Every structure is written in C-alpha cells, then in structure tokens.
C-alpha positions as CSV (number, residue, x, y, z in Angstrom):
1,X,0.1,0.1,-0.1
2,X,1.3,3.3,-0.9
3,X,1.8,6.3,1.6
4,X,-1.0,8.1,-0.5
5,X,-3.5,5.1,0.1
6,X,-2.6,5.0,3.7
7,X,-3.5,8.7,4.1
8,X,-6.8,8.1,2.5
9,X,-7.5,5.0,4.3
10,X,-6.4,6.9,7.7
11,X,-8.7,10.0,6.9
12,X,-11.7,7.6,5.9
13,X,-11.2,5.4,9.0
14,X,-11.6,8.4,11.1
15,X,-14.7,9.4,9.2
16,X,-13.3,12.8,7.9
17,X,-13.6,14.6,4.6
18,X,-10.7,15.8,2.9
19,X,-11.9,19.5,3.9
20,X,-12.2,18.3,7.5
21,X,-8.6,16.7,7.6
22,X,-7.2,20.0,5.9
23,X,-8.9,22.0,8.6
24,X,-7.7,20.0,11.5
25,X,-4.1,19.7,10.1
26,X,-4.1,23.4,9.1
27,X,-3.5,23.1,5.3
28,X,-5.8,23.7,2.2
29,X,-8.2,20.9,1.1
30,X,-6.2,20.9,-2.2
31,X,-3.0,19.8,0.1
32,X,-5.0,16.6,1.3
33,X,-6.0,15.9,-2.2
34,X,-2.3,16.0,-3.4
35,X,-1.4,13.7,-0.6
36,X,-3.9,11.3,-1.6
37,X,-3.2,11.4,-5.3
38,X,-1.1,8.7,-7.0
39,X,1.8,11.0,-8.1
40,X,1.1,13.5,-5.5
41,X,3.3,15.0,-3.2
42,X,4.1,13.6,0.5
43,X,3.1,15.8,3.4
44,X,6.0,17.0,5.6
45,X,6.8,15.0,8.6
46,X,5.1,17.5,10.8
47,X,1.9,17.2,8.6
48,X,2.3,13.5,8.6
49,X,2.4,13.5,12.4
50,X,-0.8,15.7,12.7
51,X,-2.6,13.4,10.0
52,X,-1.7,10.7,12.4
53,X,-2.8,12.2,15.4
54,X,-6.1,13.4,13.9
55,X,-7.1,10.1,12.3
56,X,-6.0,8.2,15.3
57,X,-3.5,5.8,13.5
58,X,0.2,4.8,14.2
59,X,2.6,7.3,12.8
60,X,4.9,4.6,11.7
61,X,2.2,2.9,9.8
62,X,1.1,6.1,8.1
63,X,4.5,7.0,7.2
64,X,6.1,3.6,6.3
65,X,3.4,0.9,6.3
66,X,5.2,-1.1,8.9
67,X,3.3,-1.9,12.2
68,X,-0.3,-1.7,12.9
69,X,-2.7,0.9,11.5
70,X,-4.6,1.8,15.0
71,X,-3.4,1.9,18.4
72,X,-4.7,-0.1,21.3
73,X,-6.4,1.9,23.8
74,X,-3.2,1.6,26.2
75,X,-1.0,2.9,23.3
76,X,-3.2,5.4,22.5
77,X,-2.9,6.8,26.0
78,X,0.8,6.4,26.0
79,X,1.6,8.0,22.8
80,X,0.1,11.3,23.7
81,X,3.2,13.5,24.1
82,X,3.0,15.8,27.2
83,X,3.8,18.9,25.4
84,X,0.8,18.1,23.0
85,X,-1.7,17.4,25.8
86,X,-3.9,20.2,26.5
87,X,-5.1,19.9,30.0
88,X,-6.9,23.3,30.1
89,X,-10.7,23.9,31.4
90,X,-10.5,27.6,30.8
91,X,-11.7,28.5,27.2
92,X,-9.5,31.8,27.3
93,X,-6.5,29.9,28.5
94,X,-7.2,27.6,25.4
95,X,-7.4,30.4,22.9
96,X,-4.1,31.9,24.3
97,X,-2.5,28.5,23.7
98,X,-3.8,28.0,20.2
99,X,-2.9,31.5,19.2
100,X,0.7,31.1,20.7
101,X,1.0,27.8,18.7
102,X,0.0,29.3,15.4
103,X,2.4,32.1,15.7
104,X,5.9,32.0,13.8
105,X,8.5,31.0,16.4
106,X,10.0,34.3,16.2
107,X,6.8,36.0,17.3
108,X,6.5,33.9,20.3
109,X,8.9,35.6,22.8
110,X,7.5,39.0,22.2
111,X,3.9,37.6,22.8
112,X,4.9,36.1,26.2
113,X,6.7,39.4,26.9
114,X,3.7,41.3,26.4
115,X,1.6,39.0,28.6
116,X,4.1,39.1,31.4
117,X,3.9,42.7,31.3
118,X,0.2,42.8,31.5
119,X,0.2,40.3,34.4
120,X,3.1,42.6,36.1
121,X,0.9,45.8,36.0
122,X,-2.2,43.9,37.2
123,X,-0.5,42.0,40.0
124,X,2.3,44.1,40.7
125,X,4.7,40.9,40.9
126,X,7.5,40.8,38.6
127,X,8.3,38.6,36.0
128,X,11.3,37.2,37.8
129,X,8.9,36.3,40.8
130,X,6.5,34.3,38.3
131,X,8.7,32.9,35.6
132,X,9.4,29.2,36.2
133,X,12.9,27.9,36.1
134,X,14.1,26.6,32.7
C-alpha cells in the first residue's frame, strides 16, 4: 500500500472529509487531495504527524506501512506527548495557547513578554517572581 493510499485510508477510517482533515491539520483541502493522489506530493513530517494524531493511526504505519494501523487503548494513552496534551479547562487560556502555537517561532517570545508585562501591571509581581525555571 502506498503512502497516499494509507493517508486516504486513515482519513476515511476517522470518518473525515478531505476538507475536515485539512482544517484539522491546518492546510488547504487541495493539499490533502495532493497527498492522496497517486502521483501527489508527500506531506511534511510535521503534517504526517498531525494526520496520524487527527485520524488516530500510528505514525509509523502512516509514514512507512510498518506496524499496525490503529493503536490499542493503552498505546493511545501512552502515545500522547506531554507537550501536545491540552489539560486546560479555561476557554480563554485555551485560546491563548492555540494562538501562541499558531504564531511563527520568532513572534512567540514577544507575545509572552507582552503577557508578562500585562500580568505585572495587574498583579504588581515582577516577571522574575513568576517565571518558572528553565
């Protein structure tokens, strides 16, 4: 089975249209169409990872065809990267996290600095007092 066929199978297995998968991954629908076309381009590793997460299939299977397509419930819980897990109950905090992740890397630090300055004005505590150690 080709990578293009595995992407299509994963998408269909998840019950997603090309447009829905594209929206979840953050690309145009035409990109998903190209990924699924026999002579189409392959997605980047990051997009392939996102496709695997969105569709609930193993990355290795999606990228190489090796292993099983789907994860067992135990593997599924163990495969969630801590950095990707969103354990946020506050909708505003979630919006901030999503906006942060959507920014180019070079724009992230200024956003954090602005948020820290706003918090300092509001609470009177300096950034050094609140900043967790790196």
